[in-house]
MARVEX-952633 format. One record per residue (C-alpha): residue number from 1; residue in one letter; z, y, x. Coordinates in Angstrom, 2 decimals. Layout:
N
SITE | seq | type | pz | py | px
SITE | NUM | A | Z | Y | X
...
! end
This chain:
397
SITE | seq | type | pz | py | px
SITE | 1 | X | 114.99 | 117.61 | 127.34
SITE | 2 | X | 112.03 | 119.34 | 129.35
SITE | 3 | X | 110.48 | 122.59 | 128.02
SITE | 4 | X | 108.21 | 122.35 | 125.22
SITE | 5 | X | 105.81 | 123.96 | 123.02
SITE | 6 | X | 104.67 | 121.77 | 119.89
SITE | 7 | X | 101.27 | 122.89 | 118.35
SITE | 8 | X | 100.60 | 120.77 | 115.45
SITE | 9 | X | 97.71 | 122.93 | 113.69
SITE | 10 | X | 96.10 | 120.03 | 111.83
SITE | 11 | X | 96.51 | 119.67 | 108.20
SITE | 12 | X | 97.18 | 116.13 | 107.12
SITE | 13 | X | 95.99 | 115.63 | 103.63
SITE | 14 | X | 97.39 | 112.33 | 102.35
SITE | 15 | X | 96.66 | 110.36 | 98.97
SITE | 16 | X | 93.99 | 108.72 | 96.58
SITE | 17 | X | 90.65 | 110.23 | 96.33
SITE | 18 | X | 91.81 | 113.46 | 98.63
SITE | 19 | X | 88.26 | 113.10 | 100.04
SITE | 20 | X | 87.03 | 114.93 | 96.98
SITE | 21 | X | 88.35 | 118.11 | 98.52
SITE | 22 | X | 86.16 | 117.79 | 101.54
SITE | 23 | X | 83.85 | 120.64 | 100.43
SITE | 24 | X | 86.66 | 123.03 | 99.61
SITE | 25 | X | 88.25 | 122.22 | 102.80
SITE | 26 | X | 85.44 | 123.36 | 104.81
SITE | 27 | X | 84.66 | 126.54 | 102.84
SITE | 28 | X | 88.47 | 127.17 | 103.51
SITE | 29 | X | 87.94 | 127.17 | 107.31
SITE | 30 | X | 84.66 | 129.01 | 107.11
SITE | 31 | X | 81.89 | 126.45 | 107.18
SITE | 32 | X | 78.61 | 126.60 | 105.22
SITE | 33 | X | 76.43 | 124.37 | 107.13
SITE | 34 | X | 77.82 | 120.95 | 107.98
SITE | 35 | X | 77.20 | 118.26 | 110.39
SITE | 36 | X | 78.25 | 114.60 | 108.85
SITE | 37 | X | 78.77 | 112.52 | 111.92
SITE | 38 | X | 79.72 | 108.60 | 111.29
SITE | 39 | X | 79.01 | 105.27 | 112.72
SITE | 40 | X | 76.24 | 104.34 | 110.33
SITE | 41 | X | 77.88 | 101.11 | 109.65
SITE | 42 | X | 77.28 | 99.26 | 106.37
SITE | 43 | X | 81.17 | 99.86 | 105.21
SITE | 44 | X | 80.80 | 103.36 | 105.62
SITE | 45 | X | 77.75 | 104.39 | 103.96
SITE | 46 | X | 78.75 | 104.17 | 100.31
SITE | 47 | X | 81.51 | 107.02 | 101.43
SITE | 48 | X | 78.88 | 108.88 | 103.36
SITE | 49 | X | 76.67 | 109.19 | 100.10
SITE | 50 | X | 79.85 | 110.57 | 98.15
SITE | 51 | X | 80.94 | 113.36 | 101.01
SITE | 52 | X | 77.27 | 114.25 | 100.57
SITE | 53 | X | 77.84 | 114.96 | 97.01
SITE | 54 | X | 81.03 | 116.67 | 97.58
SITE | 55 | X | 79.30 | 118.96 | 100.02
SITE | 56 | X | 76.40 | 119.89 | 97.54
SITE | 57 | X | 78.88 | 120.65 | 94.68
SITE | 58 | X | 80.55 | 123.13 | 96.80
SITE | 59 | X | 77.56 | 124.91 | 97.59
SITE | 60 | X | 77.31 | 123.92 | 101.27
SITE | 61 | X | 74.27 | 122.40 | 103.31
SITE | 62 | X | 74.61 | 119.48 | 105.57
SITE | 63 | X | 72.71 | 117.53 | 108.22
SITE | 64 | X | 73.43 | 114.00 | 109.01
SITE | 65 | X | 74.15 | 112.01 | 112.33
SITE | 66 | X | 75.04 | 108.30 | 112.45
SITE | 67 | X | 75.05 | 105.60 | 115.19
SITE | 68 | X | 78.33 | 106.29 | 117.09
SITE | 69 | X | 79.70 | 103.24 | 118.57
SITE | 70 | X | 82.88 | 102.01 | 120.08
SITE | 71 | X | 83.15 | 104.04 | 123.29
SITE | 72 | X | 81.18 | 106.49 | 122.44
SITE | 73 | X | 78.17 | 107.33 | 124.34
SITE | 74 | X | 77.13 | 110.98 | 125.79
SITE | 75 | X | 73.52 | 110.06 | 124.52
SITE | 76 | X | 74.51 | 110.71 | 121.20
SITE | 77 | X | 76.59 | 113.59 | 121.83
SITE | 78 | X | 73.56 | 115.45 | 123.13
SITE | 79 | X | 71.65 | 114.29 | 120.08
SITE | 80 | X | 74.44 | 116.21 | 118.09
SITE | 81 | X | 74.25 | 119.32 | 120.18
SITE | 82 | X | 70.79 | 119.49 | 119.74
SITE | 83 | X | 70.96 | 119.06 | 116.31
SITE | 84 | X | 74.11 | 121.64 | 115.41
SITE | 85 | X | 72.04 | 124.05 | 117.74
SITE | 86 | X | 68.72 | 123.47 | 115.65
SITE | 87 | X | 70.25 | 123.65 | 111.90
SITE | 88 | X | 72.74 | 126.54 | 112.99
SITE | 89 | X | 75.54 | 123.93 | 112.54
SITE | 90 | X | 78.90 | 126.19 | 111.60
SITE | 91 | X | 81.33 | 122.76 | 110.69
SITE | 92 | X | 81.66 | 119.32 | 111.85
SITE | 93 | X | 82.84 | 116.56 | 109.52
SITE | 94 | X | 83.86 | 113.36 | 111.48
SITE | 95 | X | 83.51 | 110.46 | 108.77
SITE | 96 | X | 85.14 | 107.57 | 110.45
SITE | 97 | X | 87.40 | 106.46 | 113.22
SITE | 98 | X | 88.61 | 107.31 | 116.68
SITE | 99 | X | 85.00 | 107.15 | 118.31
SITE | 100 | X | 83.48 | 108.92 | 115.78
SITE | 101 | X | 86.22 | 111.67 | 115.90
SITE | 102 | X | 85.90 | 111.69 | 120.01
SITE | 103 | X | 82.26 | 112.00 | 119.46
SITE | 104 | X | 82.45 | 115.15 | 116.99
SITE | 105 | X | 84.87 | 116.79 | 119.16
SITE | 106 | X | 82.46 | 116.28 | 122.27
SITE | 107 | X | 79.31 | 117.83 | 120.04
SITE | 108 | X | 81.81 | 120.63 | 118.96
SITE | 109 | X | 82.32 | 121.69 | 122.42
SITE | 110 | X | 78.66 | 121.10 | 123.64
SITE | 111 | X | 76.89 | 123.18 | 120.92
SITE | 112 | X | 78.64 | 126.50 | 122.10
SITE | 113 | X | 78.52 | 125.60 | 125.99
SITE | 114 | X | 75.65 | 126.87 | 127.76
SITE | 115 | X | 75.23 | 123.89 | 130.18
SITE | 116 | X | 75.63 | 119.99 | 130.22
SITE | 117 | X | 78.84 | 119.05 | 128.08
SITE | 118 | X | 79.53 | 116.54 | 130.54
SITE | 119 | X | 80.61 | 118.75 | 132.98
SITE | 120 | X | 83.56 | 119.13 | 130.61
SITE | 121 | X | 84.38 | 115.86 | 130.81
SITE | 122 | X | 83.75 | 115.31 | 134.36
SITE | 123 | X | 86.20 | 117.97 | 135.41
SITE | 124 | X | 83.67 | 120.65 | 136.58
SITE | 125 | X | 84.40 | 123.46 | 133.89
SITE | 126 | X | 86.97 | 123.92 | 131.11
SITE | 127 | X | 85.57 | 125.32 | 127.62
SITE | 128 | X | 87.30 | 127.45 | 125.61
SITE | 129 | X | 85.51 | 127.03 | 122.20
SITE | 130 | X | 84.29 | 124.68 | 119.91
SITE | 131 | X | 82.42 | 124.39 | 116.50
SITE | 132 | X | 85.51 | 123.87 | 114.11
SITE | 133 | X | 85.80 | 120.00 | 113.39
SITE | 134 | X | 87.46 | 118.04 | 109.85
SITE | 135 | X | 87.70 | 114.55 | 109.53
SITE | 136 | X | 87.93 | 111.76 | 106.68
SITE | 137 | X | 89.76 | 108.97 | 108.65
SITE | 138 | X | 88.58 | 105.78 | 107.59
SITE | 139 | X | 90.87 | 103.93 | 110.30
SITE | 140 | X | 94.62 | 103.94 | 111.31
SITE | 141 | X | 95.18 | 103.78 | 115.23
SITE | 142 | X | 93.73 | 106.09 | 117.56
SITE | 143 | X | 95.55 | 109.39 | 116.57
SITE | 144 | X | 92.39 | 111.51 | 117.57
SITE | 145 | X | 92.24 | 112.92 | 114.23
SITE | 146 | X | 95.14 | 115.02 | 114.74
SITE | 147 | X | 94.84 | 115.66 | 118.76
SITE | 148 | X | 93.56 | 118.01 | 121.28
SITE | 149 | X | 92.21 | 115.00 | 123.69
SITE | 150 | X | 88.65 | 113.27 | 123.51
SITE | 151 | X | 87.03 | 110.49 | 125.38
SITE | 152 | X | 83.42 | 109.83 | 126.27
SITE | 153 | X | 81.41 | 107.43 | 128.21
SITE | 154 | X | 78.16 | 107.81 | 130.50
SITE | 155 | X | 77.06 | 104.49 | 131.84
SITE | 156 | X | 80.22 | 102.74 | 133.19
SITE | 157 | X | 81.97 | 106.33 | 133.53
SITE | 158 | X | 84.56 | 106.87 | 130.79
SITE | 159 | X | 86.32 | 110.38 | 130.72
SITE | 160 | X | 88.79 | 112.21 | 128.82
SITE | 161 | X | 89.66 | 115.88 | 128.43
SITE | 162 | X | 92.76 | 117.37 | 126.98
SITE | 163 | X | 94.56 | 120.65 | 127.21
SITE | 164 | X | 98.35 | 121.17 | 125.94
SITE | 165 | X | 97.30 | 124.74 | 125.11
SITE | 166 | X | 94.40 | 123.79 | 122.94
SITE | 167 | X | 91.87 | 125.74 | 125.25
SITE | 168 | X | 89.70 | 123.02 | 126.28
SITE | 169 | X | 89.69 | 120.88 | 122.98
SITE | 170 | X | 90.22 | 122.20 | 119.60
SITE | 171 | X | 92.28 | 120.00 | 117.35
SITE | 172 | X | 90.88 | 119.00 | 113.96
SITE | 173 | X | 91.07 | 121.70 | 111.43
SITE | 174 | X | 92.14 | 119.12 | 108.59
SITE | 175 | X | 92.28 | 115.50 | 108.34
SITE | 176 | X | 91.95 | 113.50 | 104.83
SITE | 177 | X | 94.24 | 110.36 | 104.61
SITE | 178 | X | 93.39 | 107.83 | 101.94
SITE | 179 | X | 94.52 | 104.57 | 102.58
SITE | 180 | X | 92.07 | 102.84 | 100.43
SITE | 181 | X | 89.06 | 104.07 | 102.85
SITE | 182 | X | 90.83 | 101.55 | 105.42
SITE | 183 | X | 90.72 | 98.53 | 102.71
SITE | 184 | X | 87.26 | 97.18 | 104.14
SITE | 185 | X | 88.00 | 97.76 | 107.72
SITE | 186 | X | 87.45 | 94.24 | 109.41
SITE | 187 | X | 90.62 | 92.37 | 110.78
SITE | 188 | X | 89.73 | 92.38 | 114.33
SITE | 189 | X | 89.45 | 96.41 | 114.13
SITE | 190 | X | 92.39 | 96.83 | 112.00
SITE | 191 | X | 94.43 | 94.68 | 114.67
SITE | 192 | X | 92.94 | 96.81 | 117.65
SITE | 193 | X | 93.76 | 100.07 | 115.83
SITE | 194 | X | 97.61 | 98.89 | 115.21
SITE | 195 | X | 98.04 | 97.81 | 118.99
SITE | 196 | X | 96.40 | 101.57 | 119.90
SITE | 197 | X | 98.98 | 103.06 | 117.74
SITE | 198 | X | 101.79 | 100.72 | 119.09
SITE | 199 | X | 100.98 | 101.73 | 122.42
SITE | 200 | X | 100.97 | 105.25 | 122.02
SITE | 201 | X | 104.61 | 105.14 | 120.90
SITE | 202 | X | 105.63 | 102.97 | 123.66
SITE | 203 | X | 104.47 | 104.91 | 126.42
SITE | 204 | X | 106.38 | 107.98 | 124.87
SITE | 205 | X | 109.73 | 105.53 | 124.77
SITE | 206 | X | 109.26 | 104.90 | 128.31
SITE | 207 | X | 110.71 | 108.08 | 129.41
SITE | 208 | X | 113.02 | 109.20 | 132.44
SITE | 209 | X | 113.70 | 112.33 | 130.78
SITE | 210 | X | 117.78 | 112.40 | 129.75
SITE | 211 | X | 119.47 | 113.23 | 126.72
SITE | 212 | X | 116.59 | 113.10 | 123.98
SITE | 213 | X | 118.12 | 110.63 | 121.65
SITE | 214 | X | 116.41 | 112.18 | 118.55
SITE | 215 | X | 113.33 | 111.27 | 120.27
SITE | 216 | X | 114.23 | 107.66 | 120.92
SITE | 217 | X | 115.13 | 107.08 | 117.51
SITE | 218 | X | 112.11 | 108.38 | 116.18
SITE | 219 | X | 109.89 | 106.49 | 118.57
SITE | 220 | X | 112.14 | 103.55 | 117.27
SITE | 221 | X | 111.59 | 104.29 | 113.96
SITE | 222 | X | 107.88 | 104.31 | 114.29
SITE | 223 | X | 107.60 | 101.07 | 116.00
SITE | 224 | X | 109.88 | 99.40 | 113.53
SITE | 225 | X | 107.12 | 100.62 | 110.96
SITE | 226 | X | 104.27 | 99.33 | 112.42
SITE | 227 | X | 106.09 | 95.61 | 113.05
SITE | 228 | X | 106.91 | 95.91 | 109.59
SITE | 229 | X | 103.53 | 96.77 | 107.75
SITE | 230 | X | 101.20 | 95.45 | 110.46
SITE | 231 | X | 101.69 | 91.88 | 109.30
SITE | 232 | X | 101.36 | 92.76 | 105.85
SITE | 233 | X | 97.96 | 94.64 | 106.11
SITE | 234 | X | 96.81 | 91.54 | 108.33
SITE | 235 | X | 97.85 | 89.34 | 105.35
SITE | 236 | X | 96.75 | 91.72 | 102.32
SITE | 237 | X | 94.20 | 94.31 | 103.72
SITE | 238 | X | 94.07 | 96.13 | 100.13
SITE | 239 | X | 97.96 | 96.47 | 100.05
SITE | 240 | X | 98.04 | 100.37 | 99.31
SITE | 241 | X | 101.71 | 100.82 | 100.32
SITE | 242 | X | 101.31 | 99.14 | 104.19
SITE | 243 | X | 97.91 | 100.49 | 104.71
SITE | 244 | X | 99.34 | 104.17 | 103.81
SITE | 245 | X | 102.38 | 103.72 | 106.10
SITE | 246 | X | 100.29 | 102.83 | 109.06
SITE | 247 | X | 97.59 | 105.81 | 108.40
SITE | 248 | X | 100.35 | 108.35 | 108.25
SITE | 249 | X | 101.82 | 107.33 | 111.10
SITE | 250 | X | 98.68 | 107.11 | 113.16
SITE | 251 | X | 98.68 | 111.08 | 113.74
SITE | 252 | X | 102.15 | 111.26 | 114.40
SITE | 253 | X | 102.57 | 108.79 | 116.80
SITE | 254 | X | 100.31 | 111.05 | 119.33
SITE | 255 | X | 100.27 | 114.41 | 118.16
SITE | 256 | X | 103.52 | 115.35 | 119.93
SITE | 257 | X | 105.90 | 115.23 | 116.98
SITE | 258 | X | 107.70 | 112.20 | 118.75
SITE | 259 | X | 107.54 | 113.07 | 122.38
SITE | 260 | X | 109.14 | 116.60 | 121.69
SITE | 261 | X | 111.35 | 117.40 | 124.90
SITE | 262 | X | 110.04 | 114.63 | 127.03
SITE | 263 | X | 106.85 | 113.26 | 129.26
SITE | 264 | X | 106.04 | 109.77 | 128.07
SITE | 265 | X | 104.54 | 107.65 | 130.83
SITE | 266 | X | 100.85 | 107.41 | 130.08
SITE | 267 | X | 99.63 | 105.20 | 133.00
SITE | 268 | X | 98.53 | 102.49 | 130.95
SITE | 269 | X | 96.17 | 104.44 | 129.04
SITE | 270 | X | 94.76 | 106.28 | 132.15
SITE | 271 | X | 94.11 | 102.56 | 133.74
SITE | 272 | X | 92.76 | 101.26 | 130.24
SITE | 273 | X | 90.06 | 104.47 | 130.16
SITE | 274 | X | 88.59 | 102.66 | 133.06
SITE | 275 | X | 88.94 | 99.33 | 132.03
SITE | 276 | X | 87.06 | 99.91 | 128.79
SITE | 277 | X | 84.65 | 102.06 | 130.64
SITE | 278 | X | 84.13 | 98.95 | 133.28
SITE | 279 | X | 84.00 | 96.36 | 130.50
SITE | 280 | X | 83.05 | 98.04 | 127.16
SITE | 281 | X | 85.84 | 96.72 | 125.57
SITE | 282 | X | 87.76 | 98.05 | 122.66
SITE | 283 | X | 90.32 | 100.68 | 123.71
SITE | 284 | X | 93.62 | 99.13 | 121.74
SITE | 285 | X | 92.61 | 95.40 | 122.87
SITE | 286 | X | 92.46 | 96.80 | 126.55
SITE | 287 | X | 95.92 | 98.53 | 126.11
SITE | 288 | X | 97.18 | 94.80 | 124.42
SITE | 289 | X | 96.25 | 93.58 | 128.05
SITE | 290 | X | 97.38 | 96.10 | 130.08
SITE | 291 | X | 100.53 | 97.03 | 128.41
SITE | 292 | X | 102.88 | 93.46 | 129.17
SITE | 293 | X | 101.31 | 93.41 | 132.61
SITE | 294 | X | 102.71 | 96.98 | 133.36
SITE | 295 | X | 106.01 | 95.87 | 131.66
SITE | 296 | X | 106.49 | 92.73 | 133.80
SITE | 297 | X | 105.39 | 94.63 | 137.22
SITE | 298 | X | 107.64 | 97.49 | 136.66
SITE | 299 | X | 110.77 | 96.13 | 134.65
SITE | 300 | X | 113.27 | 95.70 | 137.16
SITE | 301 | X | 112.99 | 99.35 | 138.75
SITE | 302 | X | 113.89 | 100.73 | 135.21
SITE | 303 | X | 115.96 | 97.94 | 133.60
SITE | 304 | X | 118.06 | 100.53 | 131.43
SITE | 305 | X | 114.89 | 101.56 | 129.79
SITE | 306 | X | 113.54 | 97.91 | 129.04
SITE | 307 | X | 117.17 | 97.09 | 127.87
SITE | 308 | X | 116.99 | 100.12 | 125.45
SITE | 309 | X | 113.70 | 99.11 | 124.27
SITE | 310 | X | 114.51 | 95.73 | 123.60
SITE | 311 | X | 117.75 | 96.72 | 121.78
SITE | 312 | X | 116.46 | 99.80 | 119.57
SITE | 313 | X | 113.08 | 98.32 | 118.57
SITE | 314 | X | 113.58 | 94.52 | 118.51
SITE | 315 | X | 117.35 | 94.28 | 117.85
SITE | 316 | X | 117.84 | 92.17 | 120.86
SITE | 317 | X | 121.36 | 91.80 | 121.58
SITE | 318 | X | 122.66 | 92.89 | 125.33
SITE | 319 | X | 124.63 | 90.89 | 127.38
SITE | 320 | X | 126.50 | 93.25 | 129.66
SITE | 321 | X | 126.52 | 90.48 | 132.42
SITE | 322 | X | 122.84 | 90.05 | 132.32
SITE | 323 | X | 120.92 | 92.71 | 130.85
SITE | 324 | X | 117.90 | 91.40 | 132.49
SITE | 325 | X | 117.68 | 88.88 | 130.01
SITE | 326 | X | 117.59 | 91.73 | 127.25
SITE | 327 | X | 114.99 | 93.21 | 129.06
SITE | 328 | X | 112.58 | 89.96 | 129.20
SITE | 329 | X | 113.13 | 88.90 | 125.73
SITE | 330 | X | 111.85 | 92.70 | 124.63
SITE | 331 | X | 109.06 | 92.40 | 126.71
SITE | 332 | X | 108.34 | 88.79 | 125.47
SITE | 333 | X | 108.46 | 90.01 | 121.83
SITE | 334 | X | 106.28 | 92.93 | 122.48
SITE | 335 | X | 103.83 | 90.40 | 123.95
SITE | 336 | X | 104.25 | 87.90 | 120.93
SITE | 337 | X | 103.42 | 91.02 | 118.22
SITE | 338 | X | 100.16 | 91.78 | 120.07
SITE | 339 | X | 99.10 | 88.17 | 120.54
SITE | 340 | X | 100.88 | 86.34 | 117.83
SITE | 341 | X | 101.15 | 88.56 | 115.10
SITE | 342 | X | 97.97 | 90.79 | 115.99
SITE | 343 | X | 95.92 | 87.83 | 117.24
SITE | 344 | X | 94.45 | 89.99 | 120.11
SITE | 345 | X | 93.28 | 88.53 | 123.39
SITE | 346 | X | 95.84 | 88.20 | 126.01
SITE | 347 | X | 93.53 | 88.39 | 129.19
SITE | 348 | X | 90.39 | 90.19 | 130.13
SITE | 349 | X | 88.76 | 86.79 | 130.42
SITE | 350 | X | 89.98 | 86.12 | 126.72
SITE | 351 | X | 88.00 | 89.21 | 125.87
SITE | 352 | X | 84.66 | 87.43 | 127.05
SITE | 353 | X | 84.45 | 89.29 | 130.23
SITE | 354 | X | 82.67 | 86.68 | 132.84
SITE | 355 | X | 84.40 | 85.69 | 136.29
SITE | 356 | X | 81.70 | 87.70 | 138.03
SITE | 357 | X | 83.08 | 90.70 | 136.33
SITE | 358 | X | 86.50 | 90.23 | 137.49
SITE | 359 | X | 86.32 | 89.70 | 141.22
SITE | 360 | X | 88.80 | 91.43 | 143.63
SITE | 361 | X | 85.88 | 94.16 | 144.61
SITE | 362 | X | 85.48 | 95.07 | 140.77
SITE | 363 | X | 89.23 | 95.01 | 140.23
SITE | 364 | X | 89.67 | 97.62 | 142.93
SITE | 365 | X | 86.96 | 99.60 | 141.73
SITE | 366 | X | 88.48 | 99.99 | 138.57
SITE | 367 | X | 91.78 | 101.13 | 140.46
SITE | 368 | X | 89.74 | 103.59 | 142.39
SITE | 369 | X | 88.17 | 105.11 | 139.42
SITE | 370 | X | 91.31 | 105.73 | 137.98
SITE | 371 | X | 91.84 | 108.75 | 140.50
SITE | 372 | X | 88.34 | 110.25 | 139.64
SITE | 373 | X | 90.17 | 113.72 | 139.30
SITE | 374 | X | 92.27 | 113.11 | 142.61
SITE | 375 | X | 95.84 | 112.72 | 143.33
SITE | 376 | X | 97.79 | 109.50 | 144.49
SITE | 377 | X | 99.41 | 108.07 | 141.57
SITE | 378 | X | 99.14 | 107.75 | 137.80
SITE | 379 | X | 102.28 | 107.05 | 135.22
SITE | 380 | X | 105.25 | 109.85 | 134.78
SITE | 381 | X | 108.24 | 107.51 | 134.65
SITE | 382 | X | 106.52 | 105.04 | 137.02
SITE | 383 | X | 104.15 | 106.40 | 139.71
SITE | 384 | X | 101.43 | 103.95 | 140.20
SITE | 385 | X | 99.42 | 104.05 | 143.50
SITE | 386 | X | 96.22 | 102.19 | 143.48
SITE | 387 | X | 97.29 | 98.80 | 145.01
SITE | 388 | X | 99.73 | 99.04 | 142.24
SITE | 389 | X | 96.98 | 99.14 | 139.53
SITE | 390 | X | 95.15 | 96.30 | 141.57
SITE | 391 | X | 98.10 | 94.35 | 141.34
SITE | 392 | X | 98.37 | 94.86 | 137.57
SITE | 393 | X | 94.84 | 94.23 | 136.82
SITE | 394 | X | 95.24 | 90.92 | 138.81
SITE | 395 | X | 97.91 | 90.04 | 136.44
SITE | 396 | X | 95.38 | 90.82 | 133.39
SITE | 397 | X | 92.59 | 88.50 | 134.42
! end
């Protein structure tokens, strides 16, 4: 087990109608003038109207900025930074899913930084302060509601920041988790979120750190929870218990609890950020494409981990004389869950990317972009070089 520091300083507030408490929560964390940040999509607007009422009843002033899109854009962040400074905002409330939360985090950083907030995302400077952030979650999957990370897009560049000491990105102070607020999320977006959550747990499972049985079991339990409740949610979007199981798991899958004492791999996430920057695809959909390809590319080098994954997560019997068979069955079951149960596209082509966007030249450019901060490899369990990434991307076409 490796040395670790676990900081989990986001209050998770779960249950029906808990969004009614948002005004008192903002006041508890010192807020008096809030920015309400959201996507502006029709399904979220009735909630936004209620939130305004909750803030007014708590005696809080508010301003509003909608318009967040998947792979949130730096241009809207700039608008939010200007609005926060003009209106003297001292608290940001993100109402939505991962993209809204990531955008809110960027605005929080930019509002107290004298330069261009993109400098922080581009790795030029490190910021150590932010306007406090709270979240009303309407989506289960990204886990951004309880992490110190944020990803923003500028043109075709997608850049993320994180810091395990919370110096660069301050985690949200609280997140309200009411499963009923996810009932109206469209099926595809629900599936994309589930794939994202599933990938977070899987990335942490594939670790070379020894003697970490507790984390193995914890991650496997999380993955089995997803396997159990995902089909229920897709069949019946208003099943409160199923939605709730996934919503409660989402922050725990990535806030550090499931990887105590271990490093996960996380190479697929590094690659996918550049994929969704290049092709503007949903992050979870990109992960669904890249992760099975990554597994097939590396499994022979780490056969013991893949056998353990198959046995613990999918209950695949292990033949001592032919362990590779169990590993391959596990990979196929993983793929079947993504492409059959969730119904996500199995390739970049099926995600609608035209052939001219998938040439060798483009694939190599994406592979090169993964190393924008320098270094020669990504991935802790199986370090990947540029040509490895190119070969994996070819498997995804």
